[in-house]
Backbone as XML, in Angstrom:
<?xml version="1.0"?>
<chain id="A" units="angstrom">
  <residue number="1" name="MET">
    <atom name="N" x="272.247" y="221.314" z="80.624"/>
    <atom name="CA" x="271.489" y="221.528" z="79.397"/>
    <atom name="C" x="271.522" y="223.015" z="79.048"/>
  </residue>
  <residue number="2" name="SER">
    <atom name="N" x="271.425" y="223.291" z="77.781"/>
    <atom name="CA" x="271.402" y="224.680" z="77.334"/>
    <atom name="C" x="270.020" y="225.285" z="77.611"/>
  </residue>
  <residue number="3" name="PRO">
    <atom name="N" x="269.937" y="226.611" z="77.678"/>
    <atom name="CA" x="268.629" y="227.246" z="77.854"/>
    <atom name="C" x="267.631" y="226.845" z="76.768"/>
  </residue>
  <residue number="4" name="GLU">
    <atom name="N" x="268.111" y="226.672" z="75.567"/>
    <atom name="CA" x="267.217" y="226.272" z="74.478"/>
    <atom name="C" x="266.635" y="224.883" z="74.722"/>
  </residue>
  <residue number="5" name="GLU">
    <atom name="N" x="267.483" y="223.965" z="75.204"/>
    <atom name="CA" x="267.016" y="222.605" z="75.514"/>
    <atom name="C" x="266.034" y="222.618" z="76.687"/>
  </residue>
  <residue number="6" name="LEU">
    <atom name="N" x="266.322" y="223.434" z="77.703"/>
    <atom name="CA" x="265.426" y="223.527" z="78.854"/>
    <atom name="C" x="264.066" y="224.076" z="78.449"/>
  </residue>
  <residue number="7" name="GLU">
    <atom name="N" x="264.046" y="225.034" z="77.546"/>
    <atom name="CA" x="262.783" y="225.626" z="77.083"/>
    <atom name="C" x="261.872" y="224.583" z="76.437"/>
  </residue>
  <residue number="8" name="LYS">
    <atom name="N" x="262.454" y="223.554" z="75.832"/>
    <atom name="CA" x="261.686" y="222.539" z="75.113"/>
    <atom name="C" x="261.153" y="221.426" z="76.014"/>
  </residue>
  <residue number="9" name="ILE">
    <atom name="N" x="261.581" y="221.399" z="77.264"/>
    <atom name="CA" x="261.176" y="220.329" z="78.173"/>
    <atom name="C" x="259.684" y="220.423" z="78.483"/>
  </residue>
  <residue number="10" name="GLU">
    <atom name="N" x="259.029" y="219.268" z="78.430"/>
    <atom name="CA" x="257.650" y="219.159" z="78.892"/>
    <atom name="C" x="257.679" y="218.349" z="80.172"/>
  </residue>
  <residue number="11" name="ALA">
    <atom name="N" x="257.560" y="219.039" z="81.286"/>
    <atom name="CA" x="257.639" y="218.392" z="82.591"/>
    <atom name="C" x="256.402" y="217.539" z="82.853"/>
  </residue>
  <residue number="12" name="ALA">
    <atom name="N" x="256.608" y="216.437" z="83.544"/>
    <atom name="CA" x="255.495" y="215.580" z="83.937"/>
    <atom name="C" x="254.681" y="216.231" z="85.053"/>
  </residue>
  <residue number="13" name="GLU">
    <atom name="N" x="255.346" y="217.067" z="85.842"/>
    <atom name="CA" x="254.702" y="217.733" z="86.984"/>
    <atom name="C" x="255.362" y="219.095" z="87.151"/>
  </residue>
  <residue number="14" name="THR">
    <atom name="N" x="254.563" y="220.127" z="87.427"/>
    <atom name="CA" x="255.087" y="221.459" z="87.715"/>
    <atom name="C" x="254.603" y="221.873" z="89.091"/>
  </residue>
  <residue number="15" name="VAL">
    <atom name="N" x="255.543" y="222.344" z="89.912"/>
    <atom name="CA" x="255.231" y="222.753" z="91.281"/>
    <atom name="C" x="255.507" y="224.246" z="91.416"/>
  </residue>
  <residue number="16" name="ASP">
    <atom name="N" x="254.511" y="224.982" z="91.858"/>
    <atom name="CA" x="254.643" y="226.427" z="92.038"/>
    <atom name="C" x="254.977" y="226.719" z="93.505"/>
  </residue>
  <residue number="17" name="ALA">
    <atom name="N" x="256.252" y="227.036" z="93.762"/>
    <atom name="CA" x="256.699" y="227.363" z="95.120"/>
    <atom name="C" x="257.196" y="228.805" z="95.162"/>
  </residue>
  <residue number="18" name="ARG">
    <atom name="N" x="256.673" y="229.656" z="94.288"/>
    <atom name="CA" x="257.151" y="231.036" z="94.186"/>
    <atom name="C" x="256.915" y="231.854" z="95.443"/>
  </residue>
  <residue number="19" name="ALA">
    <atom name="N" x="255.868" y="231.558" z="96.182"/>
    <atom name="CA" x="255.539" y="232.354" z="97.364"/>
    <atom name="C" x="256.226" y="231.842" z="98.625"/>
  </residue>
  <residue number="20" name="MET">
    <atom name="N" x="257.015" y="230.788" z="98.509"/>
    <atom name="CA" x="257.629" y="230.165" z="99.682"/>
    <atom name="C" x="259.042" y="230.670" z="99.924"/>
  </residue>
  <residue number="21" name="ALA">
    <atom name="N" x="259.338" y="230.881" z="101.206"/>
    <atom name="CA" x="260.703" y="231.233" z="101.605"/>
    <atom name="C" x="261.492" y="229.947" z="101.831"/>
  </residue>
  <residue number="22" name="CYS">
    <atom name="N" x="262.789" y="230.064" z="101.848"/>
    <atom name="CA" x="263.673" y="228.929" z="102.088"/>
    <atom name="C" x="263.348" y="228.324" z="103.458"/>
  </residue>
  <residue number="23" name="PRO">
    <atom name="N" x="263.236" y="227.050" z="103.598"/>
    <atom name="CA" x="263.525" y="225.961" z="102.670"/>
    <atom name="C" x="262.288" y="225.424" z="101.949"/>
  </residue>
  <residue number="24" name="GLY">
    <atom name="N" x="261.233" y="226.221" z="101.851"/>
    <atom name="CA" x="259.975" y="225.782" z="101.248"/>
    <atom name="C" x="260.094" y="225.161" z="99.872"/>
  </residue>
  <residue number="25" name="PRO">
    <atom name="N" x="260.782" y="225.809" z="98.909"/>
    <atom name="CA" x="260.889" y="225.210" z="97.577"/>
    <atom name="C" x="261.587" y="223.845" z="97.584"/>
  </residue>
  <residue number="26" name="LEU">
    <atom name="N" x="262.612" y="223.701" z="98.397"/>
    <atom name="CA" x="263.305" y="222.416" z="98.482"/>
    <atom name="C" x="262.388" y="221.354" z="99.072"/>
  </residue>
  <residue number="27" name="LEU">
    <atom name="N" x="261.632" y="221.704" z="100.092"/>
    <atom name="CA" x="260.696" y="220.749" z="100.694"/>
    <atom name="C" x="259.608" y="220.359" z="99.698"/>
  </residue>
  <residue number="28" name="GLU">
    <atom name="N" x="259.148" y="221.298" z="98.881"/>
    <atom name="CA" x="258.156" y="220.988" z="97.851"/>
    <atom name="C" x="258.732" y="220.035" z="96.809"/>
  </residue>
  <residue number="29" name="ALA">
    <atom name="N" x="259.993" y="220.225" z="96.447"/>
    <atom name="CA" x="260.641" y="219.314" z="95.500"/>
    <atom name="C" x="260.725" y="217.913" z="96.090"/>
  </residue>
  <residue number="30" name="LYS">
    <atom name="N" x="261.116" y="217.816" z="97.345"/>
    <atom name="CA" x="261.216" y="216.510" z="98.013"/>
    <atom name="C" x="259.864" y="215.808" z="98.028"/>
  </residue>
  <residue number="31" name="LYS">
    <atom name="N" x="258.821" y="216.570" z="98.319"/>
    <atom name="CA" x="257.471" y="216.016" z="98.401"/>
    <atom name="C" x="256.933" y="215.635" z="97.020"/>
  </residue>
  <residue number="32" name="SER">
    <atom name="N" x="257.263" y="216.412" z="96.007"/>
    <atom name="CA" x="256.664" y="216.256" z="94.686"/>
    <atom name="C" x="257.403" y="215.299" z="93.762"/>
  </residue>
  <residue number="33" name="ILE">
    <atom name="N" x="258.662" y="214.998" z="94.035"/>
    <atom name="CA" x="259.431" y="214.152" z="93.119"/>
    <atom name="C" x="258.786" y="212.767" z="92.987"/>
  </residue>
  <residue number="34" name="GLY">
    <atom name="N" x="258.107" y="212.315" z="94.027"/>
    <atom name="CA" x="257.431" y="211.026" z="93.985"/>
    <atom name="C" x="256.210" y="211.002" z="93.079"/>
  </residue>
  <residue number="35" name="LYS">
    <atom name="N" x="255.753" y="212.163" z="92.632"/>
    <atom name="CA" x="254.593" y="212.232" z="91.749"/>
    <atom name="C" x="254.950" y="211.961" z="90.295"/>
  </residue>
  <residue number="36" name="VAL">
    <atom name="N" x="256.255" y="211.961" z="89.984"/>
    <atom name="CA" x="256.676" y="211.701" z="88.611"/>
    <atom name="C" x="257.352" y="210.337" z="88.548"/>
  </residue>
  <residue number="37" name="ASN">
    <atom name="N" x="257.260" y="209.695" z="87.411"/>
    <atom name="CA" x="257.883" y="208.388" z="87.221"/>
    <atom name="C" x="259.388" y="208.542" z="87.028"/>
  </residue>
  <residue number="38" name="ILE">
    <atom name="N" x="260.115" y="207.473" z="87.276"/>
    <atom name="CA" x="261.549" y="207.470" z="87.045"/>
    <atom name="C" x="261.812" y="207.825" z="85.584"/>
  </residue>
  <residue number="39" name="GLY">
    <atom name="N" x="262.723" y="208.759" z="85.369"/>
    <atom name="CA" x="263.044" y="209.226" z="84.025"/>
    <atom name="C" x="262.263" y="210.464" z="83.607"/>
  </residue>
  <residue number="40" name="GLU">
    <atom name="N" x="261.190" y="210.772" z="84.312"/>
    <atom name="CA" x="260.398" y="211.961" z="83.995"/>
    <atom name="C" x="260.969" y="213.181" z="84.712"/>
  </residue>
  <residue number="41" name="ILE">
    <atom name="N" x="260.450" y="214.340" z="84.344"/>
    <atom name="CA" x="261.003" y="215.598" z="84.838"/>
    <atom name="C" x="259.993" y="216.356" z="85.688"/>
  </residue>
  <residue number="42" name="LEU">
    <atom name="N" x="260.503" y="216.857" z="86.813"/>
    <atom name="CA" x="259.758" y="217.752" z="87.697"/>
    <atom name="C" x="260.261" y="219.164" z="87.438"/>
  </residue>
  <residue number="43" name="GLU">
    <atom name="N" x="259.334" y="220.084" z="87.216"/>
    <atom name="CA" x="259.687" y="221.503" z="87.072"/>
    <atom name="C" x="259.231" y="222.220" z="88.333"/>
  </residue>
  <residue number="44" name="LEU">
    <atom name="N" x="260.144" y="222.962" z="88.940"/>
    <atom name="CA" x="259.857" y="223.691" z="90.172"/>
    <atom name="C" x="260.002" y="225.178" z="89.893"/>
  </residue>
  <residue number="45" name="TRP">
    <atom name="N" x="259.000" y="225.948" z="90.284"/>
    <atom name="CA" x="259.071" y="227.402" z="90.157"/>
    <atom name="C" x="259.405" y="227.957" z="91.533"/>
  </residue>
  <residue number="46" name="SER">
    <atom name="N" x="260.433" y="228.786" z="91.613"/>
    <atom name="CA" x="260.848" y="229.335" z="92.892"/>
    <atom name="C" x="261.255" y="230.794" z="92.762"/>
  </residue>
  <residue number="47" name="GLY">
    <atom name="N" x="260.827" y="231.597" z="93.702"/>
    <atom name="CA" x="261.239" y="232.989" z="93.783"/>
    <atom name="C" x="262.358" y="233.180" z="94.782"/>
  </residue>
  <residue number="48" name="GLU">
    <atom name="N" x="262.773" y="232.112" z="95.434"/>
    <atom name="CA" x="263.830" y="232.136" z="96.447"/>
    <atom name="C" x="265.183" y="231.939" z="95.754"/>
  </residue>
  <residue number="49" name="GLU">
    <atom name="N" x="266.062" y="232.917" z="95.864"/>
    <atom name="CA" x="267.348" y="232.899" z="95.163"/>
    <atom name="C" x="268.206" y="231.689" z="95.537"/>
  </residue>
  <residue number="50" name="THR">
    <atom name="N" x="268.170" y="231.264" z="96.780"/>
    <atom name="CA" x="269.032" y="230.161" z="97.218"/>
    <atom name="C" x="268.636" y="228.810" z="96.639"/>
  </residue>
  <residue number="51" name="THR">
    <atom name="N" x="267.438" y="228.703" z="96.101"/>
    <atom name="CA" x="266.990" y="227.433" z="95.544"/>
    <atom name="C" x="267.892" y="226.985" z="94.396"/>
  </residue>
  <residue number="52" name="LYS">
    <atom name="N" x="268.408" y="227.936" z="93.607"/>
    <atom name="CA" x="269.273" y="227.586" z="92.475"/>
    <atom name="C" x="270.569" y="226.925" z="92.929"/>
  </residue>
  <residue number="53" name="SER">
    <atom name="N" x="271.036" y="227.226" z="94.124"/>
    <atom name="CA" x="272.243" y="226.564" z="94.624"/>
    <atom name="C" x="271.906" y="225.344" z="95.478"/>
  </residue>
  <residue number="54" name="ASP">
    <atom name="N" x="270.763" y="225.361" z="96.143"/>
    <atom name="CA" x="270.357" y="224.229" z="96.987"/>
    <atom name="C" x="269.952" y="223.008" z="96.164"/>
  </residue>
  <residue number="55" name="MET">
    <atom name="N" x="269.247" y="223.239" z="95.073"/>
    <atom name="CA" x="268.670" y="222.131" z="94.310"/>
    <atom name="C" x="269.721" y="221.204" z="93.692"/>
  </residue>
  <residue number="56" name="PRO">
    <atom name="N" x="270.783" y="221.715" z="93.070"/>
    <atom name="CA" x="271.799" y="220.795" z="92.527"/>
    <atom name="C" x="272.449" y="219.938" z="93.620"/>
  </residue>
  <residue number="57" name="ARG">
    <atom name="N" x="272.676" y="220.527" z="94.786"/>
    <atom name="CA" x="273.275" y="219.759" z="95.894"/>
    <atom name="C" x="272.331" y="218.671" z="96.384"/>
  </residue>
  <residue number="58" name="TRP">
    <atom name="N" x="271.052" y="219.010" z="96.509"/>
    <atom name="CA" x="270.077" y="218.012" z="96.961"/>
    <atom name="C" x="269.980" y="216.878" z="95.943"/>
  </residue>
  <residue number="59" name="CYS">
    <atom name="N" x="269.924" y="217.218" z="94.660"/>
    <atom name="CA" x="269.839" y="216.196" z="93.612"/>
    <atom name="C" x="271.041" y="215.258" z="93.661"/>
  </residue>
  <residue number="60" name="ALA">
    <atom name="N" x="272.225" y="215.818" z="93.800"/>
    <atom name="CA" x="273.436" y="214.994" z="93.872"/>
    <atom name="C" x="273.415" y="214.099" z="95.101"/>
  </residue>
  <residue number="61" name="LYS">
    <atom name="N" x="272.904" y="214.607" z="96.189"/>
    <atom name="CA" x="272.869" y="213.851" z="97.449"/>
    <atom name="C" x="271.911" y="212.661" z="97.381"/>
  </residue>
  <residue number="62" name="VAL">
    <atom name="N" x="270.755" y="212.872" z="96.762"/>
    <atom name="CA" x="269.729" y="211.821" z="96.765"/>
    <atom name="C" x="269.664" y="211.014" z="95.476"/>
  </residue>
  <residue number="63" name="GLY">
    <atom name="N" x="270.447" y="211.410" z="94.465"/>
    <atom name="CA" x="270.534" y="210.596" z="93.258"/>
    <atom name="C" x="269.630" y="210.971" z="92.107"/>
  </residue>
  <residue number="64" name="HIS">
    <atom name="N" x="269.150" y="212.220" z="92.076"/>
    <atom name="CA" x="268.377" y="212.690" z="90.938"/>
    <atom name="C" x="269.282" y="213.554" z="90.061"/>
  </residue>
  <residue number="65" name="GLU">
    <atom name="N" x="268.843" y="213.838" z="88.836"/>
    <atom name="CA" x="269.645" y="214.627" z="87.914"/>
    <atom name="C" x="269.104" y="216.056" z="87.833"/>
  </residue>
  <residue number="66" name="TYR">
    <atom name="N" x="269.943" y="217.004" z="88.210"/>
    <atom name="CA" x="269.581" y="218.415" z="88.080"/>
    <atom name="C" x="269.924" y="218.849" z="86.665"/>
  </residue>
  <residue number="67" name="LEU">
    <atom name="N" x="268.915" y="219.244" z="85.906"/>
    <atom name="CA" x="269.119" y="219.581" z="84.504"/>
    <atom name="C" x="269.492" y="221.044" z="84.287"/>
  </residue>
  <residue number="68" name="GLY">
    <atom name="N" x="269.094" y="221.912" z="85.213"/>
    <atom name="CA" x="269.410" y="223.328" z="85.097"/>
    <atom name="C" x="268.217" y="224.196" z="85.432"/>
  </residue>
  <residue number="69" name="ASP">
    <atom name="N" x="268.383" y="225.494" z="85.202"/>
    <atom name="CA" x="267.315" y="226.433" z="85.530"/>
    <atom name="C" x="267.240" y="227.525" z="84.469"/>
  </residue>
  <residue number="70" name="LEU">
    <atom name="N" x="266.076" y="228.127" z="84.410"/>
    <atom name="CA" x="265.808" y="229.246" z="83.509"/>
    <atom name="C" x="265.232" y="230.398" z="84.316"/>
  </residue>
  <residue number="71" name="ALA">
    <atom name="N" x="265.654" y="231.602" z="84.017"/>
    <atom name="CA" x="265.063" y="232.776" z="84.645"/>
    <atom name="C" x="263.734" y="233.072" z="83.956"/>
  </residue>
  <residue number="72" name="ALA">
    <atom name="N" x="262.728" y="233.320" z="84.765"/>
    <atom name="CA" x="261.412" y="233.704" z="84.250"/>
    <atom name="C" x="261.117" y="235.114" z="84.769"/>
  </residue>
  <residue number="73" name="ASP">
    <atom name="N" x="259.892" y="235.536" z="84.726"/>
    <atom name="CA" x="259.511" y="236.882" z="85.142"/>
    <atom name="C" x="259.413" y="236.968" z="86.664"/>
  </residue>
  <residue number="74" name="GLY">
    <atom name="N" x="260.546" y="237.198" z="87.338"/>
    <atom name="CA" x="260.553" y="237.335" z="88.790"/>
    <atom name="C" x="260.727" y="236.036" z="89.550"/>
  </residue>
  <residue number="75" name="TYR">
    <atom name="N" x="260.980" y="234.947" z="88.860"/>
    <atom name="CA" x="261.209" y="233.662" z="89.515"/>
    <atom name="C" x="262.092" y="232.799" z="88.624"/>
  </residue>
  <residue number="76" name="ASP">
    <atom name="N" x="262.501" y="231.654" z="89.148"/>
    <atom name="CA" x="263.316" y="230.710" z="88.387"/>
    <atom name="C" x="262.532" y="229.430" z="88.149"/>
  </residue>
  <residue number="77" name="ARG">
    <atom name="N" x="262.785" y="228.820" z="86.998"/>
    <atom name="CA" x="262.215" y="227.520" z="86.658"/>
    <atom name="C" x="263.364" y="226.507" z="86.751"/>
  </residue>
  <residue number="78" name="LEU">
    <atom name="N" x="263.239" y="225.536" z="87.643"/>
    <atom name="CA" x="264.278" y="224.540" z="87.863"/>
    <atom name="C" x="263.772" y="223.179" z="87.396"/>
  </residue>
  <residue number="79" name="PHE">
    <atom name="N" x="264.661" y="222.391" z="86.780"/>
    <atom name="CA" x="264.270" y="221.136" z="86.174"/>
    <atom name="C" x="265.070" y="219.973" z="86.779"/>
  </residue>
  <residue number="80" name="ILE">
    <atom name="N" x="264.330" y="218.964" z="87.246"/>
    <atom name="CA" x="264.925" y="217.803" z="87.919"/>
    <atom name="C" x="264.402" y="216.534" z="87.267"/>
  </residue>
  <residue number="81" name="ARG">
    <atom name="N" x="265.321" y="215.653" z="86.872"/>
    <atom name="CA" x="264.910" y="214.353" z="86.332"/>
    <atom name="C" x="264.996" y="213.328" z="87.462"/>
  </residue>
  <residue number="82" name="ARG">
    <atom name="N" x="263.871" y="212.652" z="87.713"/>
    <atom name="CA" x="263.848" y="211.617" z="88.748"/>
    <atom name="C" x="264.660" y="210.411" z="88.274"/>
  </residue>
  <residue number="83" name="GLN">
    <atom name="N" x="265.591" y="209.957" z="89.093"/>
    <atom name="CA" x="266.476" y="208.869" z="88.726"/>
    <atom name="C" x="266.223" y="207.575" z="89.509"/>
  </residue>
  <residue number="84" name="LYS">
    <atom name="N" x="265.499" y="207.650" z="90.591"/>
    <atom name="CA" x="265.256" y="206.434" z="91.371"/>
    <atom name="C" x="263.909" y="206.496" z="92.049"/>
  </residue>
</chain>
């Protein structure tokens, strides 16, 4: 998705994992994805640089859709659509 499209997303759930070191943000995503319905979007905030590369791989592995990420003020906003 383009940055403009990502900006317009209204996530069903937002998880703040900015203070967590790796693998904390990924573990929070795993724990939190069940809080959203299939087809809804989870937004994860992470200050850990590796999360941007870890999250697409995890989504592909478990069957969710990684929509992309946006840079924010000192952290990244990552968007995941629950698929199953």
